[in-house]
N, C-alpha and C positions, 0 to 999 in steps of 0.2 A: 504494500500500500504506500502511496506517495506521502512523504512527510509534509506536515503543515509548517508554516512559518514559525509557530511557537515551538515545535519539536526540534527545529534546526538550530535554535538558539542555545548557547550554553546555559546550564541550569541556573546559574547566578544572575543571568540577564533576563530570565523569563518574567513576565509581568504584563503590564498594559502598554500599548503603543504610546509614543510621545504625543503630547497635545491632547490627550484623551479628555481632559476636563473641559476644554474649550470648544468641543464639537457639539453640534446639534444632536438630538436623540437619534435621528435617522442616519446621520454621518457616523456617529459613535457605533451604532449597530452594524453598519456596513463595514467599518474598519475592524470591528471586533470579529465579525464573521470571516472577513478576508484573512485575518491573523490566524484563524483556526481552521482554515481549509476552504473557505468560501461558503456562502449561504446555500448554494446548490448542493453542497455535500452534507448539509445538516439533515438529520432525520427526525421527523416529528414522532415522538414516542410518548403517548399520553399528552401531558401539558408541557413537556419539555422538548427542546430541539437538541439532539445529541450530535456532536461533531467527532471526526475521526481521531482526534488527539485526546479525547476525553472531556473536552470543554462542553458546557451546557448553557442553554439560556431558556428562559421561559418563553412560551408561545407568544405571549403579549410582547410586542416590540419594546414597550417601556418597562418590562419586567426585569428580573434579576439576570445578570450575566455572570456565570460561574466559570472561572478558568479551570483547566485540568487540576485535579487534586494534587497536592504536594506529595502525598503518599503514593509511591510508584505502583504498589500492588493495587490500590484502589483505582488509580488511573488506568492500569492495564485491564482491570475488571470492566471499566466503562468502554475501553477500546474493544474488548471482546463482545460486549453487548451491542456495540455499533456494528461489528462484523457479522454477528449472528442475525441482527435485524436486516442487514443488507442481503445476507444469504436467504433469509426467509422470504423477503420481497422478490428476489430474483427467482426463487423456486416457485412461488405462487404465480408470478407472471408466466413462467414456462407452463405450469400445469393448466392455468386458465386458457392460454392460447391453444394448447394441444387439445383440451376438452372441446373448445369452441370449434376448432377445425374438424375434429373427429365427429362431432354432432352434425356439422354442416355436410360433411362428405357422406356420412351414413344416411342422412336424409336424401341426399342426391341419388345415392345408389338405390334406395327404396322407391324412388319416384317412378311411376309407371311409364311416363312418356320418355324419360331419359334425356330431357332437354335442359336439365339443371347445369349451370356453368360451374365447373370445379373451382376451388380457390386458386388464386394466383401462386406461381412458384415462389414469389417473394415471401409468401407466408411461411414456406418451409425454411427459407434462409433465415427469416426472423426467428423461427423456432430454434434453429441451430445456434444462432447468436445468443438467445436467451439461455440455452443449455450451457454454452461456454461461459457466459456471465455467472451463472449459478455455480459452475465448477470453480471458477476463479475465487468466488467468495467462500466456497467450501475450503479452499486452500488457505485463504486469509484467516478463517476461523481456526483452523488447525494451528497455524503459526501463532495467532493471538493466544490460544490456549497454552502453547509451549512457553511463550514469553511470560505469561501469568504464572505458570508453574515454576519457572526459573526464578521469578522475582520473590517467591515466598521464602521467608527465612527458614532455616533448617528446623528450628524448634516448632514452627507451625506445621511443616510437613510431617514431622514426627508425631505431633499432637493429633493431626487428622488421621494418620495411619493407626495410632493407638485407639482413637475413637471408633474407627471402622472395625478394628479387631474386637473391641468390647461390644459393639453393636452386633456383630456376627455371633459372638459367644452368648450374648443375652437372647438373641433369636433362637439359637440352638437349645438353650436352657428352657425357653418358653415352649418350644416344640416338644421337648421331653416331658415338661410339666403337664402340657395339655394331653399327652398320651396316657397319663395315669388317670384311670377312671375307676369309679366304684362298681 
């Protein structure tokens, strides 16, 4: 995924663009969005617009503008959420187009006169493009998960492994407990 202006800066220089306070609300919002990847890269999720570097803003243009979290693990969690949402949208667009084309062609085949015009070949190319787009985002999701896992401190990884082990032991104990009947 292409880095945003914010991600390319050294950590100590990350913050708000110069002259931030002297801008009109519209100019401030445009500058903030450009700084975090551009408004076209923001995804509306609920009432928040999420950006590829983990920055967020409220849907309301006059609302809160939140830079990416300082905690790298939390920032990577938001980046993963962004990638997963992009993947879901790409997958949904592929499925919707394929279902629409399948329904249209099935209707054409069943038509008695056989004069129904088939979909244009560009629709198949569009379907292939959507499949490639979804595959690209699947790769981005996998990479984001790896980065998130690598960012976790060792103590947290050990704690989660221990919690998973205890959960498995508790479930096994519960199964044995439920097997004992009167």
